[in-house]
C-alpha positions in Angstrom: -6.8 2.1 2.2 -7.9 -1.3 0.8 -5.3 -2.0 -1.8 -1.6 -1.3 -2.5 0.3 -2.2 -5.6 4.0 -2.0 -6.4 6.1 -2.9 -9.5 9.7 -3.3 -8.7 12.6 -1.8 -10.5 14.7 -4.2 -12.7 16.3 -6.7 -10.4 14.2 -6.2 -7.3 12.2 -9.1 -5.9 9.3 -9.6 -5.9 8.8 -7.9 -9.3 5.1 -7.3 -8.4 3.6 -6.9 -4.9 0.0 -6.5 -4.0 -1.4 -6.0 -0.5 -5.0 -6.1 0.4 -6.3 -4.4 3.6 -9.4 -4.9 5.8 -10.1 -2.0 8.2 -6.5 -0.8 8.0 -5.0 -4.2 8.5 -3.1 -6.1 5.8 -4.9 -9.4 5.2 -3.5 -10.8 2.0 -0.3 -10.6 -0.1 0.2 -11.5 -3.7 3.9 -11.5 -4.6 4.6 -12.4 -8.2 1.3 -14.3 -8.5 1.9 -16.3 -5.3 -0.9 -15.6 -2.8 -0.6 -15.9 1.0 -2.5 -14.7 4.0 0.4 -14.8 6.5 2.7 -11.7 6.1 6.4 -11.8 6.3 8.4 -9.2 8.2 9.1 -7.5 4.9 5.4 -7.5 4.0 4.6 -5.9 7.3 7.2 -3.2 6.8 5.8 -2.4 3.3 2.3 -2.4 4.7 3.3 0.1 7.4 5.0 2.4 4.9 2.0 2.3 2.5 -0.4 3.1 5.3 1.7 6.1 6.3 2.0 7.3 2.7 -1.8 6.9 2.2 -2.3 9.1 5.3 -0.1 11.8 3.8 -2.0 11.6 0.5 -5.3 11.7 2.3 -4.3 14.9 4.1 -3.4 16.6 0.8 -6.6 15.4 -0.7 -8.7 16.8 2.2 -6.8 20.1 2.0 -7.5 20.4 -1.8 -11.2 20.1 -1.1 -11.1 22.9 1.4 -9.0 25.2 -0.8 -10.8 28.4 -2.0 -11.8 28.4 -5.6 -10.8 31.5 -7.7 
């Protein structure tokens, strides 16, 4: 994964979060148009969750390529 984007529900903060990855490591955060390279504990947790979810999606994608075509 190289990019993760989330728009929050109504009163959540940050309203918009973007994480950029390099070789599986989060390297930059943009939260509500404020950019930083140092991740907070919350940023790290979101990065871990997004990496785990991307792994699940990748498995499903790979399986779909191997599925027999009728």
